[in-house]
C-alpha positions as CSV (number, residue, x, y, z in Angstrom):
1,M,54.3,38.1,-8.4
2,G,52.6,37.8,-5.1
3,T,49.5,36.1,-6.6
4,L,48.5,32.8,-8.2
5,I,48.9,34.1,-11.7
6,G,52.0,36.0,-10.8
7,H,53.7,32.6,-10.0
8,V,52.1,30.3,-12.5
9,G,52.7,32.7,-15.5
10,P,56.5,33.0,-15.1
11,G,56.7,29.4,-13.9
12,F,55.1,28.2,-17.2
13,G,57.6,30.3,-19.1
14,F,60.6,28.8,-17.3
15,F,59.1,25.3,-17.8
16,I,58.8,25.7,-21.5
17,I,62.3,27.2,-22.0
18,G,63.8,24.5,-19.8
19,L,62.0,21.7,-21.7
20,W,63.0,23.2,-25.0
21,H,66.7,23.3,-24.0
22,L,66.5,19.8,-22.6
23,F,65.1,18.5,-25.8
24,N,67.7,20.2,-28.0
25,H,70.7,19.3,-25.8
26,L,69.7,15.6,-25.9
27,K,69.1,15.8,-29.6
28,L,72.5,17.5,-30.1
29,L,74.2,14.8,-28.0
30,A,72.6,12.0,-30.0
31,L,73.6,13.6,-33.4
32,K,77.1,14.8,-32.5
33,G,78.2,12.3,-29.9
34,P,81.8,13.1,-28.9
35,N,81.7,16.3,-30.9
36,Y,78.9,17.7,-28.8
37,K,79.1,21.4,-27.9
38,S,76.4,23.2,-26.0
39,L,74.6,26.3,-27.1
40,P,73.1,29.2,-25.0
41,W,69.9,29.1,-27.0
42,F,68.4,27.1,-29.8
43,P,66.8,28.2,-33.2
44,S,63.5,26.8,-34.2
45,N,62.8,24.9,-37.4
46,L,60.5,27.7,-38.6
47,H,62.6,29.8,-41.1
48,R,60.9,33.1,-40.4
49,L,60.8,32.4,-36.6
50,R,64.3,31.1,-36.2
51,R,64.8,33.1,-33.1
52,L,61.5,32.3,-31.6
53,E,63.0,31.3,-28.2
54,L,64.5,34.8,-27.8
55,Y,61.3,36.5,-28.9
56,L,59.3,34.6,-26.4
57,I,61.7,35.5,-23.6
58,M,61.5,39.2,-24.6
59,V,57.7,39.2,-24.8
60,G,57.2,37.3,-21.6
61,S,59.6,39.6,-19.7
62,L,57.9,42.8,-21.0
63,F,54.5,41.4,-20.0
64,S,55.8,40.5,-16.6
65,V,57.2,44.1,-16.1
66,A,53.8,45.5,-17.3
67,M,51.9,43.2,-14.8
68,E,54.1,44.2,-11.9
69,L,54.3,48.0,-12.5
70,F,51.2,49.0,-14.5
71,I,48.5,46.3,-14.6
72,G,48.7,44.7,-11.2
73,P,48.7,47.9,-8.9
74,E,45.3,49.3,-8.0
75,R,45.9,52.7,-9.6
76,H,47.7,51.0,-12.5
77,Q,51.0,52.7,-11.7
78,P,53.5,51.8,-9.0
79,F,54.4,55.3,-7.6
80,D,52.9,57.2,-4.8
81,T,51.2,60.6,-5.3
82,D,54.5,62.4,-4.5
83,G,56.4,60.3,-7.0
84,S,58.1,58.0,-4.5
85,I,57.9,54.2,-4.3
86,P,55.5,53.1,-1.6
87,T,56.5,50.2,0.7
88,N,53.9,47.8,-0.6
89,H,55.2,48.2,-4.2
90,L,58.9,47.6,-3.5
91,H,58.5,43.9,-4.3
92,N,56.9,44.9,-7.6
93,F,60.0,46.7,-8.6
94,E,62.2,43.8,-7.5
95,H,60.2,41.3,-9.6
96,S,60.2,43.6,-12.6
97,S,63.9,44.1,-12.3
98,I,64.4,40.3,-12.6
99,S,62.2,40.2,-15.7
100,L,64.1,43.3,-17.2
101,T,67.4,41.5,-16.8
102,F,66.1,38.5,-18.8
103,F,64.8,40.9,-21.4
104,V,68.3,42.4,-21.7
105,Y,69.8,38.9,-22.1
106,A,67.4,38.0,-24.9
107,T,67.9,41.3,-26.6
108,F,71.6,41.0,-26.8
109,A,71.5,37.4,-27.8
110,L,69.2,38.4,-30.6
111,A,71.4,41.3,-31.6
112,I,74.6,39.3,-31.6
113,D,73.0,36.6,-33.7
114,R,71.3,38.9,-36.2
115,W,73.6,41.9,-36.7
116,C,77.0,40.5,-36.0
117,N,79.1,38.0,-37.9
118,R,78.1,34.6,-36.6
119,N,81.8,33.6,-36.6
120,I,82.9,36.4,-34.2
121,P,85.1,35.2,-31.3
122,A,83.5,34.2,-28.1
123,Q,79.9,35.2,-29.1
124,Y,78.3,32.3,-27.2
125,D,80.5,33.0,-24.2
126,V,79.3,36.6,-24.1
127,V,75.7,35.4,-24.4
128,Q,76.2,32.8,-21.6
129,F,77.8,35.6,-19.4
130,I,74.7,37.8,-19.8
131,A,72.5,34.8,-19.0
132,A,74.6,34.2,-15.8
133,L,74.1,37.9,-14.9
134,A,70.3,37.4,-15.2
135,F,70.3,34.3,-12.9
136,G,72.6,36.2,-10.5
137,Q,70.2,39.1,-10.4
138,Q,67.3,36.7,-9.8
139,L,69.1,34.9,-7.0
140,L,70.2,38.2,-5.3
141,L,66.7,39.8,-5.4
142,F,64.9,36.7,-4.2
143,H,67.5,36.5,-1.3
144,L,67.2,40.2,-0.4
145,H,63.5,40.4,-1.0
146,S,61.7,43.3,0.6
147,S,58.5,41.3,1.2
148,D,58.2,39.3,4.4
149,H,59.3,35.9,3.0
150,M,59.0,34.2,6.3
151,G,57.1,31.1,7.4
152,V,55.6,28.9,4.7
153,E,56.2,31.3,1.9
154,G,59.8,31.8,3.0
155,Q,60.4,28.0,2.9
156,Y,59.1,27.9,-0.7
157,H,61.4,30.8,-1.7
158,W,64.4,29.4,0.1
159,L,64.1,26.1,-1.8
160,L,63.6,28.1,-5.0
161,Q,66.9,29.9,-4.4
162,L,68.7,26.6,-4.3
163,V,67.4,25.8,-7.8
164,I,68.3,29.3,-9.1
165,F,71.8,28.8,-7.7
166,I,72.2,25.6,-9.7
167,S,71.0,27.5,-12.8
168,L,73.6,30.2,-12.1
169,S,76.4,27.8,-11.4
170,T,75.9,25.7,-14.5
171,T,75.5,28.7,-16.7
172,V,78.9,30.0,-15.5
173,L,80.5,26.6,-15.8
174,G,79.1,26.3,-19.3
175,I,81.3,29.2,-20.5
176,A,84.5,27.3,-19.7
177,Y,83.1,23.8,-20.4
178,S,80.9,24.1,-23.4
179,E,81.7,20.5,-24.4
180,S,80.3,19.1,-21.2
181,F,76.9,17.6,-21.7
182,V,76.3,17.0,-18.0
183,I,76.6,20.7,-17.3
184,A,74.2,21.7,-20.0
185,F,71.8,18.8,-19.0
186,T,71.8,20.0,-15.4
187,R,71.2,23.6,-16.4
188,S,68.2,22.7,-18.6
189,L,66.7,20.6,-15.8
190,S,67.2,23.4,-13.2
191,I,65.4,25.9,-15.5
192,L,62.6,23.4,-16.0
193,F,62.4,22.8,-12.2
194,Q,62.3,26.5,-11.5
195,G,59.2,26.6,-13.6
196,V,57.6,23.6,-11.9
197,W,58.4,25.0,-8.4
198,L,57.0,28.4,-9.2
199,I,53.8,26.8,-10.4
200,V,53.6,24.6,-7.3
201,M,54.3,27.6,-5.1
202,G,51.6,29.7,-6.7
203,V,49.0,27.0,-6.5
204,A,49.9,25.9,-2.9
205,L,50.0,29.4,-1.4
206,W,47.0,31.0,-3.1
207,T,44.5,28.2,-3.2
208,P,42.7,28.3,0.2
209,G,41.9,24.6,0.1
210,L,45.5,23.6,-0.2
211,I,46.9,25.6,2.7
212,A,48.4,23.4,5.4
213,K,46.3,22.6,8.5
214,G,46.7,25.3,11.2
215,C,47.6,28.0,8.6
216,F,45.5,30.6,7.0
217,M,45.5,33.5,4.4
218,H,46.2,36.9,5.9
219,E,46.3,40.3,4.1
220,E,49.3,42.4,5.0
221,E,50.5,45.7,3.3
222,G,48.2,45.2,0.4
223,H,49.0,41.6,-0.5
224,K,48.0,38.2,1.0
225,V,50.4,36.0,2.9
226,V,50.1,32.6,4.6
227,R,50.4,32.7,8.4
228,C,50.1,29.9,11.0
229,D,48.5,29.9,14.4
230,G,51.5,28.5,16.3
231,K,55.0,27.1,16.1
232,E,53.8,23.5,15.8
233,S,51.6,24.4,12.8
234,L,54.4,26.4,11.2
235,H,56.9,23.5,11.7
236,R,54.4,21.1,10.1
237,A,53.7,23.4,7.2
238,K,57.4,23.8,6.5
239,A,58.0,20.1,6.7
240,L,55.2,19.5,4.1
241,V,57.0,22.0,1.8
242,N,60.2,20.1,2.1
243,I,58.4,16.8,1.3
244,Q,56.8,18.4,-1.7
245,F,60.2,19.5,-2.9
246,S,61.7,16.1,-2.5
247,W,58.8,14.4,-4.3
248,F,59.1,16.8,-7.3
249,L,62.8,16.2,-7.3
250,I,62.3,12.5,-7.5
251,L,59.8,13.0,-10.4
252,L,62.4,15.2,-12.1
253,A,65.0,12.5,-11.9
254,V,62.6,9.9,-13.3
255,F,61.5,12.3,-16.1
256,A,65.1,13.2,-16.9
257,A,66.3,9.6,-17.2
258,S,63.2,8.5,-19.2
259,F,63.4,11.5,-21.6
260,Y,67.2,10.8,-22.1
261,M,66.5,7.1,-23.1
262,F,63.6,8.2,-25.3
263,M,65.7,10.8,-27.2
264,M,68.7,8.4,-27.6
265,T,66.3,5.8,-29.0
266,I,64.7,8.3,-31.5
267,Y,67.8,10.1,-32.6
268,G,70.8,7.9,-31.6
269,D,70.2,4.5,-33.2
270,K,70.8,5.5,-36.8
271,Y,74.2,7.1,-35.9
272,N,75.5,4.2,-34.0
273,K,74.8,1.1,-36.2
274,V,78.4,0.1,-36.5
275,E,79.5,1.1,-33.0
276,Y,79.3,-1.0,-29.9
277,S,78.1,0.5,-26.7
278,P,80.2,0.1,-23.5
279,M,77.2,-1.6,-21.9
280,D,76.9,-4.3,-24.6
281,S,76.7,-7.8,-23.0
282,L,79.4,-10.3,-23.4
283,S,77.0,-12.8,-25.1
284,D,76.2,-10.3,-27.8
285,Q,79.9,-9.9,-28.6
286,E,80.4,-13.7,-28.6
287,D,77.6,-14.0,-31.2
288,D,79.3,-11.5,-33.4
289,V,82.6,-13.5,-33.3
290,E,80.7,-16.7,-34.2
291,A,79.1,-14.9,-37.1
292,Q,82.5,-13.8,-38.4
293,K,83.8,-17.4,-38.1
294,I,81.0,-18.9,-40.2
295,G,81.4,-16.3,-42.9
296,G,85.0,-17.0,-43.2
297,K,85.9,-13.4,-42.4
298,S,88.8,-12.4,-40.2
299,S,88.1,-8.9,-38.8
300,E,88.7,-7.2,-35.6
301,M,85.9,-6.4,-33.2
302,Q,85.6,-2.7,-32.6
303,C,84.2,-1.5,-29.3
304,F,84.0,1.9,-27.7
305,V,84.8,1.3,-24.1
306,S,85.2,4.7,-22.4
307,G,87.4,5.8,-25.2
308,A,89.7,2.9,-24.9
309,G,89.5,2.0,-28.6
310,N,89.9,-1.5,-29.9
311,I,89.5,-4.7,-27.8
312,N,92.9,-6.4,-27.6
313,N,93.7,-9.8,-28.9
314,K,93.7,-11.4,-25.5
315,A,90.1,-10.4,-24.9
316,I,89.1,-11.9,-28.3
317,D,90.9,-15.2,-27.6
318,Y,89.1,-15.4,-24.3
319,M,85.7,-14.8,-25.9
320,E,86.4,-17.4,-28.6
321,R,87.0,-20.0,-26.0
């Protein structure tokens, strides 16, 4: 993973899965409303490729393992001549272990869906639990990384660990609170943001023209790392990493809110024609009362106000005045 493609490739995979989950959770919320319940993975509309998401995770994970252990190393195998693991390949085994855990998750999710009765108890809880193990493995190995994740690269990885922790926490919480849209929404965004940050990390660390002023590319133990020529340059480079993270976090918030409104507009309108939103203006409600008067109809106004139910008669009398 210590290369440009080694970060951009997995990052693109996390981004696609996170975006796919975000789309489906919002669509599910719009269609189900109060009956919403999250799912650990989502089938595609293609009949023969219903489990496409799981297949993509499996293929991507196996390709990542192959890149780390057999394609990336100079001799196309990760072991030393005596069969031991050389020091400069320890990080390859750590990265491949992360990919292998996600492969195990996708494999069991596929097996439970394909060969087991779909109505077996707690099937989604088990799948969520294995996903939590995968994120836990990812967080542990990035935290205890054998490579020298110090300096600028260390700052990128430390911030990445925060995002992984959110993915882990929301996956665990999703087992007990599967009806909570906010938990599933946050989990999808964290997976998407993992992908974005991995791509940013790869481009920023392995593009010479984007390395911070006062820092340079240096080869150590068979792979390139970014070093700085002094404490001031290092402090400035770390501060720039923090600023990048904050900017992308702002963009994520803007995208999340905009995508939410877009999905609710596309899928939500036709399911809420006779319902009133809690955010309806008072003037809109007054127009409805006048329309009922002119038609000679006497009916109660219905409004969903945080689950409160019907508007009481006092509120209607006040509005009629």
